[in-house]
N, C-alpha and C positions, 0 to 999 in steps of 0.2 A: 504493500500500500504506500502510495506517495503521501507526503505530509508537507504542509506549509510551515515555514519558520519565519517569524517576524522579530526583529531586534530593534527595540526603540532606544535611540540615543538622544542626547541633548540637542544635537544639531541635525540628525538625519534618522529616518526610519528605513531599515534595510529588510528585504524579504526575499524569499525564494521557495520554489518547489524542490523538495529534497527526496531522493530515492532511499531505498533500504540500506545502501552502501555509503550513505553520507555524501553523495554527489549532488551538487546543486544543478538542476536541470534548466531552470530559468530563474532570473533574478530581477529585482527592481530596487530603486532607491528614490526616496523623496525627502525634501526638507521636513524636519519636525515642525508642525504648526506651533505658533506661539499663542499665548493667551490661555483660554479656558481648556481644562483637560478634555472636555468633550470633543474638541476639535481633533485631538490626537486619536481618540477612539474612532471618530469618523474616518480619519486617514487610514487607520489600521483595517477597518472593515472594508474600505474601498480597495486597499491593496490586496487583501485576501480574496475578494471577489474577482479582481482582475487575474490574479495568479491561478485561480481555480478553473478558469475558462479552458475547456478542452483537455483537462487533466483528471485522472482518477484519484482525486484527493479525498481522504476520509477524516483528516484531523488537521488542526492548526495549533501551533504553540506560539506564545508571545513571551519574549524576554524583555523585562523592564528593569531599569536601574534603581532598585529600591528593595525594601523589605516586603516579602510575599509570604502569605500564610502557608501552613503545612498542607492545606487542601489544594494548593496551586490555583487559587481562585481570587483572593482579595489582596490588593496592594495596600499594605499598611501606610507606607510613606515612600515618596521618591523625592530626592533632594532638589532636582532641577525641573520637575514637572509638578503642577499643582494637583497632585493626587494624594488624598488622605483617607484611608479606609475605603478605597475605591473598589467596588464589586466588579472588577473588570471582566472576569469570566462570565458572570451573569449578564452583564451588558452586551457582551459579544454574542453569547448564545441567543439572546433575544432577537438579534438581527441576522444570525447565521445558524439557524436551528438544525441545519442538515450536517453540521460538522461537530466533531468532538473537539472541544477547546480546552487548552491548559494555559496557565500563566506561571512564569517562574522568574526568579532573579537572573539578570543577564550574566553575572559571573558563574552562576550555577550552570546555565545553559552552555556557556563557553567551555567550562570544565568538563561537562558531560560529553561534549563533542570531542575533546582531546582524549578522554578516556575511551570512547567508543571507536574513534577513527584516526586519532592522531598520536601524540607522544606517549599516551598512557595505554594504548591498545595492547591487549594480551596480558595485562596485569589485573590485580584485584584491588589494590589500595594505592591511591594517588592523591596528592595534595597539589593544587594549582594556585599560584599567586599571579595575578594580572597587574602588571606595573605600568600604569598609564598616568593620567592626571592625578588619580588617587591609587589605592591598592585594593584590588578585589580578591576574592578567594572562592575556591570550590573544593570540597572534600569528598572523596570517594572512599568508602569503607566497605570491604568485602563485597565489592561490585554494586554497592548502592550509594546513591547521592545522599549525603548527610544533611538533613533539613533541620533537625532539632525539634523540640516539643512544640514550638510555635512557628516554625518555618524560617527562622532568621539565623540559622547556623551558618558558619563559613565566612563571617565578616572578619577575615584575617587582618584587614587594614586597620582595625580598631583594637588590636591587641596593644597593650601598653608596653612600650620598649624602654622609654626613658621616664622614670617617675618624676612628676613635676616639670616635664618637658614642654615643648611647644604646644600651644592651644590648637586643637583639631576642630574641624567643622562639626564633628559629632558632639562637641561640648566637653570632651575629656582632654587631658594633657598627656603628651608623650607617646601618642599612637604611632605605630610603624608607618602609617600613611604620611606622617610628617617627616620621615627620615628615609623612606624607601620608595618614594614615588617620583614621577617625572617632575613635579613641582619641587621636590627636594633636590633633585639633580640640578635644576636651574639655580636654586639657592646656593648649593655648594659651588657651582661654577662661578656665580657672581662673587662669592666670598673669596675665591682664589683670584679672580680678576682684581678685586680690591687690594689684595695682599701683594700683588706683583710677583716677581720671581717666576715660579713655574706657571703662574696664571697670566703671563705677559700676552700670549696669543689670544686668550680669552678677553683680556682687556682691550686689545686692538679690535677684535671682532665687535665688541660692545660699542666702542667709539664709532666704528664704521656703520653699524646697523641701528644704533640707538638703544637696543636692548637685546639680550640673549634669549633665544627661544629654542625649542626642542630640535628644530631642523639644524640650526647653527651648531649647537653643541653636539648633536649626533654626527654631523659632517666632520667636526674636529676630532671626535672619537675615532671615526673610521680612518681619518688621516694620520692618526697616531700622535696627536698633540698631547704632551705630558700633562698639561693642566686639565684638559677635558677628561683624560683617562683617570687622573687622580680623583676627580669629582665622581666618576662612575665607580671607582673602587670604593670610595667612601659609602656610596649608596649600597653597593654589593655587600660590604661588611655588615651593614645593618640588616639587610635581607637574610644573610647567612646566619646571623645570630637568632633571628626570628625563626628560621627553619629549624635550628637546633632545638629551640623550645617546643616547636610543634612536633618534632620527632619524639620528644619525651611523652607526648600525649597520644599521638596518632600513629606513629611508627609506619609511615608510608614506604612503599617500594620505590617511588619516584616523586620528586618535586618537579613540576612543570612550571616554567616561568614564561608568562605571556605578556601581552601589552606592547606598546610602542618601544619601550626601553629595551625589550628583549631582542630587538634587531641587532644589538651589539654582540650577540652570540657569546663566545667564550670570553670576550673581554669583560662581560658581566658575570658569567658563570664561574670563572676562575676565582674572583674575590669572594663570591658567595660560598663556593666550596671551601676556601681557606678559612673563612670566618666560622663556617659550620664545624669544621674539623677542630677548631680551638675551643669551641663552646659546647659541643655535644656531650651530654652526661654519659659517663662510663664508656667513653670512646676506647676502642681497642677490644672491647668485650661484647660487642653487639654488631650485627650486620648493619651496613650503611646504605642509604638509598642512592639512586642515580639522580643526577640533575640534568634536565633537558629543557631546551626552549620549545615553545609551542609550535605546532606544525600548521594549524589551520588559519592562524592569524585573524584577519578581518572577517572570515566566513564562519568562525566558530559559533557566534551567537545564533546565527540563522540555522546552522546545521544542528546545533544542540537543541534549540527550541523545537525544531521539527521532529527530532528523534524522541524527545521526551513526550511530545504529543502523540506520536505513533505508539510508543510503549503504553501510554495511558489508555488509548483507544483499544489496543489489543487486549490489555488486561480487563477492561470493562466488558469486552465481548466474550470473554471466557464464560462457560456455563456456571462455574463456581462463583462468578462475580468478583473474583480476586483481582 
């Protein structure tokens, strides 16, 4: 059965028809409407209707950037979309009654896609950290997506790394999101530019362009600039320390690192591995996980949302009702 996956972002909505092997057969993108949340719902319905034309589609999954309940139905809260306790699944079913609809967190959808078809395939236990503007997370335990009692598990970005540290958008201080995200990378790069020395090229780039952004710093990393690489290594150290703490609880077989910063490849993974090795409890007396970068990149949210919807529809159709 083909399924539709929809990935709602702050600036764009991406969608596609996905087959059982995780291959996107047809895709669409539209800008995310601004203003009232109902406009986003309208855009999602319209995209699903267009994608379903001429295809044997039985289910649609929607990935949203926020807290979603354990029933994969209601969005408790989204930081950049005006949804609060939004019954999104119910609203979509009212307009698309012929489809099985599921709703999930966008990081969960991306992580599920990597587990099924990407860097985690063939394993049973995977933890994914998505390093973009913030830090997202998804946790697979014994082949199942960990949702928690209320559906909000896997918010790795809001683990406290530095007690009394920088204020996070969630209201707490010292979250890993403030030290292991794309925003943190830019902050580290600017600090090195201010200090001179190894940050000389960063300072020159800032003078030329007015401010450092992810593209500029990413290009300097790929070019081997010592200042940009030092900023990346600092970020990697914080992520590696977080992964060591996560291993004490979850013991995954693999950590998958996704998001825009993961494009640095081993330049990022090497400092993550090094910091992990120095902070892992009982190192030397326990198996250690692999560290891999994500494979599906920008398609992960669409593929994961579709596959989760397909799984939900298949389980609902079983005679036992499981």
